[in-house]
Residue frames as a rotation matrix with the C-alpha (Angstrom) as fourth column:
MET 1
-0.535 -0.576 -0.619 63.17
-0.400 -0.472 0.785 -5.26
-0.744 0.668 0.022 -141.25
ILE 2
0.499 0.827 -0.258 61.35
-0.479 0.015 -0.878 -5.34
-0.722 0.562 0.404 -144.68
LEU 3
-0.240 -0.604 0.760 62.35
0.418 0.642 0.643 -7.69
-0.876 0.472 0.099 -147.49
ASP 4
-0.752 -0.112 0.650 60.66
0.658 -0.200 0.726 -5.91
0.049 0.973 0.224 -150.34
PRO 5
-0.892 0.436 0.120 58.07
-0.434 -0.900 0.042 -3.06
0.126 -0.014 0.992 -151.19
SER 6
-0.166 0.882 -0.440 55.14
-0.149 0.419 0.896 -5.50
0.975 0.214 0.062 -151.46
ILE 7
-0.102 0.219 -0.970 55.51
0.889 0.458 0.010 -6.47
0.446 -0.862 -0.242 -147.81
ALA 8
-0.931 -0.238 -0.278 55.87
0.336 -0.856 -0.392 -2.82
-0.145 -0.458 0.877 -146.86
ARG 9
-0.741 0.671 0.039 52.71
-0.472 -0.561 0.680 -2.01
0.478 0.485 0.732 -148.77
ASP 10
-0.053 0.720 -0.692 50.80
0.334 0.666 0.667 -4.81
0.941 -0.196 -0.276 -147.14
GLN 11
-0.415 -0.084 -0.906 51.82
0.908 0.017 -0.418 -3.69
0.050 -0.996 0.070 -143.57
MET 12
-0.986 0.074 -0.152 50.84
-0.053 -0.989 -0.140 -0.07
-0.161 -0.130 0.978 -144.34
ALA 13
-0.403 0.890 -0.213 47.50
-0.392 0.043 0.919 -1.19
0.827 0.454 0.332 -145.80
ASP 14
-0.200 0.304 -0.931 46.87
0.661 0.744 0.101 -3.31
0.724 -0.595 -0.350 -142.72
MET 15
-0.825 -0.080 -0.560 47.23
0.496 -0.580 -0.646 -0.22
-0.273 -0.811 0.518 -140.39
MET 16
-0.870 0.485 -0.087 44.69
-0.473 -0.773 0.423 1.63
0.138 0.409 0.902 -142.58
ILE 17
-0.307 0.766 -0.565 42.22
-0.030 0.586 0.810 -1.26
0.951 0.265 -0.157 -142.46
ALA 18
-0.434 0.110 -0.894 42.46
0.859 0.351 -0.373 -1.50
0.273 -0.930 -0.247 -138.68
ALA 19
-0.899 0.083 -0.431 41.72
0.160 -0.853 -0.497 2.16
-0.408 -0.516 0.753 -138.20
TRP 20
-0.718 0.667 -0.198 38.97
-0.506 -0.305 0.807 2.20
0.478 0.680 0.556 -140.81
ASN 21
-0.216 0.646 -0.732 37.23
0.259 0.761 0.595 -0.70
0.941 -0.061 -0.332 -139.20
ALA 22
-0.527 -0.076 -0.847 37.59
0.847 0.043 -0.530 0.72
0.077 -0.996 0.042 -135.65
ALA 23
-0.967 0.141 0.210 36.06
-0.133 -0.990 0.053 4.26
0.215 0.023 0.976 -136.61
ASP 24
-0.421 0.890 -0.176 32.57
0.460 0.042 -0.887 5.30
-0.782 -0.454 -0.427 -135.39
TRP 25
-0.943 0.103 0.317 31.02
0.259 -0.371 0.892 5.84
0.209 0.923 0.323 -138.80
ALA 26
-0.096 0.965 -0.242 27.51
0.969 0.147 0.201 6.01
0.229 -0.215 -0.949 -137.12
ALA 27
-0.154 -0.183 -0.971 28.58
0.618 -0.785 0.049 9.45
-0.771 -0.593 0.234 -135.70
TYR 28
-0.732 -0.217 -0.646 28.40
-0.310 -0.738 0.600 10.73
-0.607 0.639 0.472 -139.23
GLY 29
0.146 0.977 -0.156 25.24
-0.701 -0.009 -0.713 9.07
-0.698 0.214 0.683 -140.28
LEU 30
-0.225 -0.302 -0.926 26.87
-0.872 0.486 0.054 6.12
0.434 0.820 -0.373 -142.05
THR 31
0.766 0.527 0.367 25.66
-0.634 0.715 0.295 2.55
-0.107 -0.458 0.882 -141.44
ALA 32
0.794 -0.549 0.261 28.96
0.542 0.834 0.107 1.12
-0.277 0.057 0.959 -142.56
ALA 33
0.043 -0.865 -0.500 32.56
0.140 -0.491 0.860 2.14
-0.989 -0.107 0.100 -143.18
PRO 34
0.662 0.220 -0.717 32.99
-0.626 -0.364 -0.689 3.75
-0.413 0.905 -0.104 -146.66
GLU 35
0.912 -0.275 0.306 34.53
0.388 0.819 -0.422 1.52
-0.135 0.504 0.853 -149.31
ILE 36
0.350 -0.842 -0.410 38.22
-0.533 -0.539 0.652 1.93
-0.770 -0.009 -0.638 -150.01
GLU 37
0.971 -0.180 -0.154 39.80
-0.078 0.372 -0.925 1.34
0.224 0.910 0.348 -153.43
TRP 38
0.584 -0.804 0.111 43.34
0.068 0.184 0.981 -0.06
-0.809 -0.565 0.162 -153.10
GLN 39
0.203 -0.662 -0.722 46.42
-0.869 -0.461 0.178 0.76
-0.451 0.591 -0.669 -155.24
GLY 40
-0.663 -0.558 -0.498 46.78
-0.748 0.508 0.427 -1.68
0.014 0.656 -0.754 -157.96
ARG 41
-0.897 0.388 0.213 43.71
0.330 0.907 -0.260 -3.62
-0.294 -0.163 -0.942 -157.09
GLY 42
-0.678 0.689 0.257 40.93
-0.204 -0.512 0.834 -1.17
0.706 0.513 0.488 -158.25
GLY 43
-0.528 0.688 0.498 37.52
-0.749 -0.101 -0.655 -1.46
-0.400 -0.718 0.569 -156.89
ASP 44
-0.929 0.194 0.315 35.57
0.259 0.949 0.178 -4.52
-0.264 0.247 -0.932 -157.03
GLN 45
0.073 0.990 0.122 32.36
0.937 -0.026 -0.349 -2.56
-0.342 0.140 -0.929 -157.31
LYS 46
-0.416 -0.113 0.902 31.56
0.547 -0.823 0.150 0.63
0.726 0.556 0.405 -158.97
GLN 47
-0.894 0.032 -0.447 31.03
0.404 -0.371 -0.836 3.38
-0.192 -0.928 0.318 -156.40
SER 48
0.040 0.994 0.099 27.54
0.999 -0.042 0.020 4.56
0.025 0.098 -0.995 -155.85
PRO 49
-0.303 -0.230 0.925 27.00
0.419 -0.904 -0.088 8.23
0.856 0.361 0.370 -156.68
SER 50
0.462 0.576 0.675 25.54
-0.355 -0.577 0.736 8.74
0.813 -0.579 -0.063 -153.14
LEU 51
0.958 -0.158 -0.239 28.04
0.286 0.495 0.820 6.92
-0.011 -0.854 0.520 -150.96
PRO 52
0.602 -0.797 -0.034 31.46
-0.787 -0.600 0.144 8.17
-0.135 -0.060 -0.989 -149.73
TYR 53
0.897 -0.438 0.055 34.58
0.442 0.891 -0.108 6.25
-0.001 0.121 0.993 -150.50
ALA 54
0.520 -0.822 -0.231 38.43
-0.542 -0.526 0.655 6.57
-0.660 -0.216 -0.719 -150.35
ILE 55
0.883 -0.407 -0.236 41.39
0.003 0.506 -0.863 5.68
0.470 0.761 0.447 -152.57
TRP 56
0.771 -0.597 0.220 44.43
-0.217 0.078 0.973 4.43
-0.599 -0.798 -0.069 -150.80
GLN 57
0.810 -0.581 -0.077 47.96
0.056 0.207 -0.977 4.61
0.584 0.787 0.200 -152.45
ALA 58
0.679 -0.718 -0.153 51.47
0.036 -0.176 0.984 4.10
-0.734 -0.673 -0.093 -151.14
ARG 59
0.911 -0.366 0.190 53.95
0.179 -0.065 -0.982 5.48
0.371 0.929 0.007 -153.69
HIS 60
0.361 -0.914 -0.187 57.61
0.695 0.130 0.707 4.97
-0.622 -0.385 0.682 -153.30
SER 61
0.998 0.013 -0.058 59.62
-0.017 -0.866 -0.499 7.99
-0.056 0.499 -0.865 -154.36
GLY 62
0.323 -0.946 -0.004 63.31
-0.633 -0.213 -0.744 7.08
0.704 0.243 -0.668 -153.89
GLU 63
0.974 -0.115 -0.194 65.76
0.220 0.668 0.711 5.12
0.048 -0.736 0.676 -151.91
SER 64
0.384 -0.907 0.170 69.29
-0.753 -0.415 -0.512 5.56
0.535 0.068 -0.842 -150.59
GLN 65
0.045 -0.426 -0.904 71.83
0.257 0.879 -0.402 3.08
0.965 -0.214 0.149 -149.22
ALA 66
0.783 0.450 0.429 71.16
-0.293 -0.342 0.893 2.94
0.549 -0.825 -0.135 -145.54
GLY 67
0.491 -0.716 0.497 74.42
-0.626 0.107 0.772 1.32
-0.606 -0.690 -0.396 -144.46
LEU 68
-0.397 -0.767 -0.504 77.15
-0.913 0.278 0.297 -0.92
-0.088 0.578 -0.811 -145.81
SER 69
-0.411 0.377 -0.830 75.35
-0.161 0.866 0.473 -4.22
0.897 0.328 -0.295 -144.71
ASP 70
0.676 0.605 0.421 73.48
-0.593 0.108 0.798 -5.99
0.437 -0.789 0.432 -142.01
GLN 71
0.311 -0.590 0.745 75.07
-0.797 0.265 0.542 -8.44
-0.517 -0.763 -0.388 -139.55
ILE 72
0.176 -0.323 0.930 75.33
0.224 0.933 0.282 -11.23
-0.959 0.158 0.236 -142.13
GLY 73
-0.631 -0.773 0.060 76.33
0.288 -0.162 0.944 -9.12
-0.720 0.613 0.325 -145.09
ASN 74
0.023 0.703 0.711 73.14
0.997 0.036 -0.067 -8.14
-0.073 0.710 -0.700 -146.82
GLN 75
-0.844 -0.254 0.473 72.96
0.372 -0.912 0.174 -4.72
0.387 0.322 0.864 -148.35
LEU 76
-0.248 0.749 -0.614 70.60
0.815 -0.182 -0.550 -2.28
-0.524 -0.637 -0.566 -146.57
TRP 77
-0.711 0.158 0.686 68.49
0.406 -0.704 0.583 0.29
0.574 0.693 0.436 -148.49
GLU 78
-0.640 0.522 -0.564 66.21
0.366 -0.439 -0.821 3.06
-0.676 -0.732 0.090 -147.11
PRO 79
-0.509 0.621 0.596 63.07
0.683 -0.129 0.719 3.43
0.523 0.773 -0.359 -149.45
ILE 80
-0.808 0.339 -0.482 60.96
0.065 -0.761 -0.645 6.58
-0.586 -0.553 0.593 -148.84
GLY 81
-0.750 0.512 0.419 57.55
0.471 -0.031 0.882 7.57
0.465 0.858 -0.217 -150.11
LEU 82
-0.815 0.559 0.154 54.10
-0.578 -0.760 -0.297 8.93
-0.049 -0.331 0.943 -149.56
ILE 83
-0.572 0.808 0.139 50.72
0.788 0.589 -0.181 7.38
-0.228 0.006 -0.974 -148.60
ILE 84
-0.882 0.464 -0.085 47.94
-0.471 -0.853 0.225 9.36
0.032 0.239 0.971 -150.19
VAL 85
-0.588 0.808 -0.045 44.30
0.756 0.529 -0.386 8.69
-0.288 -0.261 -0.921 -149.17
GLN 86
-0.913 0.381 0.148 41.81
-0.239 -0.791 0.563 10.59
0.331 0.479 0.813 -151.31
CYS 87
-0.702 0.684 -0.197 38.48
0.548 0.343 -0.763 10.91
-0.455 -0.643 -0.616 -149.38
LYS 88
-0.883 0.461 0.084 35.27
-0.214 -0.556 0.803 11.67
0.417 0.691 0.590 -151.34
ALA 89
-0.629 0.762 -0.156 31.85
0.573 0.319 -0.755 12.30
-0.525 -0.564 -0.637 -150.04
PRO 90
-0.353 0.593 0.723 28.78
0.810 -0.193 0.554 13.33
0.468 0.782 -0.413 -151.94
LEU 91
-0.995 0.029 0.096 27.45
-0.067 -0.905 -0.421 16.86
0.074 -0.425 0.902 -151.39
ILE 92
-0.394 0.911 -0.123 23.84
-0.046 0.114 0.992 15.70
0.918 0.396 -0.003 -151.94
LYS 93
0.113 0.346 -0.931 23.43
0.799 0.525 0.292 14.62
0.590 -0.778 -0.217 -148.33
GLY 94
0.761 0.179 0.624 24.56
-0.079 -0.929 0.362 18.06
0.644 -0.325 -0.692 -146.97
ASN 95
0.828 -0.495 0.265 27.27
-0.325 -0.038 0.945 16.66
-0.457 -0.868 -0.192 -144.77
GLY 96
0.904 -0.428 0.020 29.79
0.271 0.534 -0.801 15.90
0.332 0.729 0.599 -147.50
PHE 97
0.221 -0.860 0.460 32.44
-0.525 -0.502 -0.687 18.21
0.822 -0.089 -0.562 -145.93
GLU 98
0.216 -0.147 0.965 32.17
-0.974 0.037 0.223 16.71
-0.068 -0.989 -0.135 -142.51
VAL 99
0.907 0.081 0.413 32.28
-0.090 0.996 0.002 13.11
-0.411 -0.039 0.911 -143.82
ALA 100
0.773 -0.631 0.068 35.17
0.251 0.205 -0.946 13.68
0.583 0.748 0.316 -146.10
GLU 101
0.199 -0.690 0.696 37.09
-0.677 -0.610 -0.411 15.48
0.709 -0.390 -0.588 -143.49
ARG 102
0.482 0.032 0.876 36.45
-0.776 0.480 0.409 12.70
-0.407 -0.877 0.256 -140.90
MET 103
0.981 -0.152 0.119 37.61
0.191 0.859 -0.475 10.18
-0.030 0.489 0.872 -143.42
ALA 104
0.443 -0.852 0.279 40.86
-0.025 -0.323 -0.946 12.15
0.896 0.412 -0.164 -143.96
ILE 105
0.236 -0.266 0.935 41.32
-0.925 -0.357 0.132 12.49
0.298 -0.896 -0.330 -140.21
ILE 106
0.826 0.141 0.546 40.96
-0.332 0.905 0.267 8.70
-0.457 -0.402 0.794 -139.68
ALA 107
0.857 -0.503 0.112 43.41
0.376 0.462 -0.803 7.99
0.352 0.730 0.585 -142.44
ARG 108
0.211 -0.826 0.522 46.01
-0.390 -0.561 -0.730 10.42
0.896 -0.049 -0.441 -140.97
ASN 109
0.210 -0.155 0.965 45.58
-0.977 0.008 0.214 9.25
-0.041 -0.988 -0.150 -137.42
ALA 110
0.995 0.079 0.064 46.07
-0.076 0.996 -0.038 5.59
-0.066 0.033 0.997 -138.53
TYR 111
0.499 -0.865 0.048 49.79
0.614 0.314 -0.724 6.50
0.612 0.391 0.688 -139.12
ARG 112
0.461 -0.270 0.845 50.46
-0.378 -0.922 -0.088 9.55
0.803 -0.279 -0.527 -136.91
GLY 113
0.089 -0.539 0.837 53.27
-0.984 -0.177 -0.009 8.86
0.153 -0.823 -0.547 -134.51
LYS 114
0.733 0.296 0.613 53.16
-0.379 0.925 0.007 5.01
-0.565 -0.237 0.790 -135.32
GLN 115
-0.410 -0.749 -0.521 55.33
-0.904 0.254 0.345 2.35
-0.126 0.612 -0.781 -136.89
THR 116
0.567 0.588 -0.577 54.66
-0.680 0.730 0.076 -1.19
0.465 0.349 0.813 -138.27
PRO 117
0.852 -0.282 0.441 55.86
-0.169 0.650 0.741 -4.29
-0.496 -0.706 0.506 -136.92
GLY 118
0.507 -0.698 0.506 58.49
0.860 0.365 -0.358 -4.34
0.065 0.617 0.784 -139.74
CYS 119
-0.045 -0.625 -0.779 59.71
0.642 -0.616 0.457 -0.89
-0.766 -0.479 0.429 -138.61
ILE 120
-0.208 0.231 0.951 58.04
0.795 -0.527 0.302 1.26
0.570 0.818 -0.074 -141.24
TRP 121
-0.510 0.012 -0.860 58.20
0.700 -0.576 -0.423 4.73
-0.501 -0.817 0.285 -139.83
PHE 122
0.190 0.664 0.723 55.68
0.897 -0.417 0.148 7.54
0.400 0.621 -0.675 -140.61
ARG 123
-0.556 -0.326 -0.764 56.15
0.591 -0.802 -0.088 11.27
-0.585 -0.500 0.639 -140.28
ASN 124
-0.886 0.182 -0.426 54.48
-0.338 -0.883 0.327 14.55
-0.317 0.433 0.844 -141.47
ALA 125
-0.554 0.815 0.171 50.92
0.832 0.536 0.141 12.97
0.023 0.221 -0.975 -141.40
ARG 126
-0.778 0.306 -0.548 48.48
-0.138 -0.935 -0.327 15.76
-0.613 -0.179 0.770 -142.51
ILE 127
-0.052 0.806 0.590 45.26
0.863 0.333 -0.379 16.40
-0.502 0.489 -0.713 -144.20
GLU 128
-0.960 -0.207 -0.190 44.36
0.047 -0.785 0.618 18.76
-0.277 0.584 0.763 -147.06
GLU 129
0.074 0.994 -0.074 41.00
0.231 -0.090 -0.969 20.22
-0.970 0.055 -0.236 -147.76
VAL 130
-0.782 -0.363 0.508 40.71
0.546 -0.003 0.838 19.99
-0.302 0.932 0.200 -151.56
GLY 131
-0.609 0.692 -0.389 37.07
-0.540 -0.720 -0.435 21.28
-0.581 -0.054 0.812 -151.80
PRO 132
0.296 0.895 0.333 34.00
-0.197 0.398 -0.896 20.59
-0.935 0.200 0.294 -153.85
ASP 133
-0.700 -0.453 -0.552 34.33
-0.621 0.005 0.784 18.81
-0.352 0.892 -0.285 -157.40
ALA 134
-0.578 0.490 -0.652 31.47
-0.412 0.514 0.752 17.45
0.704 0.704 -0.095 -159.61
GLY 135
0.445 0.893 -0.062 29.06
-0.446 0.281 0.850 16.86
0.777 -0.350 0.524 -156.69
TRP 136
0.542 -0.282 -0.792 31.66
0.684 0.695 0.221 15.49
0.488 -0.662 0.569 -154.25
PHE 137
0.851 -0.365 0.377 33.58
-0.515 -0.717 0.470 16.99
0.099 -0.594 -0.798 -151.29
LEU 138
0.611 -0.681 -0.404 37.27
0.340 0.687 -0.643 16.11
0.715 0.255 0.651 -151.35
PHE 139
0.686 -0.587 0.431 39.98
-0.703 -0.378 0.603 15.86
-0.191 -0.716 -0.671 -148.68
ASN 140
0.489 -0.602 -0.632 43.33
-0.088 0.687 -0.722 14.18
0.868 0.408 0.283 -148.96
ALA 141
0.851 -0.442 0.284 45.50
-0.303 0.030 0.953 12.70
-0.429 -0.897 -0.108 -146.21
TYR 142
0.550 -0.779 -0.300 49.26
-0.246 0.192 -0.950 12.52
0.798 0.597 -0.086 -146.93
ILE 143
0.838 -0.364 0.406 51.68
-0.315 0.285 0.905 10.50
-0.445 -0.887 0.125 -144.73
GLU 144
0.284 -0.878 -0.385 55.45
-0.821 -0.015 -0.571 10.30
0.496 0.478 -0.725 -145.45
PHE 145
0.930 0.072 0.360 57.07
-0.266 0.810 0.523 6.92
-0.254 -0.582 0.772 -144.83
GLU 146
0.103 -0.917 -0.384 60.54
-0.869 0.105 -0.484 5.27
0.484 0.384 -0.786 -144.75
TYR 147
0.852 -0.004 0.523 61.85
-0.305 0.808 0.503 1.91
-0.425 -0.589 0.688 -143.73
ASN 148
-0.226 -0.958 -0.176 64.99
-0.886 0.126 0.447 -0.17
-0.406 0.257 -0.877 -144.18
GLU 149
0.869 0.482 -0.112 64.91
-0.466 0.722 -0.511 -2.97
-0.165 0.497 0.852 -146.79
VAL 150
0.045 -0.773 0.633 67.27
-0.232 0.608 0.759 -5.93
-0.972 -0.180 -0.152 -147.10
GLY 151
0.830 0.407 -0.381 68.37
-0.398 -0.045 -0.916 -6.20
-0.390 0.912 0.125 -150.65
C-alpha cells in the first residue's frame, strides 16, 4: 500500500530505470543508455543536439474513495494517472526513427503487465509515433496507472 504520491512516483521511476539500464542499446549503435529527464528534477545537463534522450513524467489525474477504511481505520483512496515518456532521437544519424521507437518500446515494456512492490498497477501501455520535428524523431509511450493510498 502506498502512503503518498511521492512514494508512488519513486516506485514507478525505479521500474523505468531498471528497464532502461537493462536494455541493449549497442544494438542501435549507442554506446550508452540515452539520458532521461525526470519530472520535477529537470536535466542536470543540456542535451546534445546529436544524442537521443527521453523525458519521463507521472501525472496524477484524479482519485476516488477506494473503500470506507483499511483494517485499522485509515481512509483508502485510489489515485489514477498517466506515465508519459517522450522519446527523442536526432534525424541526422539516419536511424532516428528506429532509436526513438526502441526507446518508446523499452519504456512501454517497463510497465506492461507489471506492478510495483507497493501494488501500483499499470494498464493500457502503448506507444505513439509522433513523427519528425525540428531535426528530431519523436515517439511517446503512455502507461495508465492506479494504486491504493492510505490517507
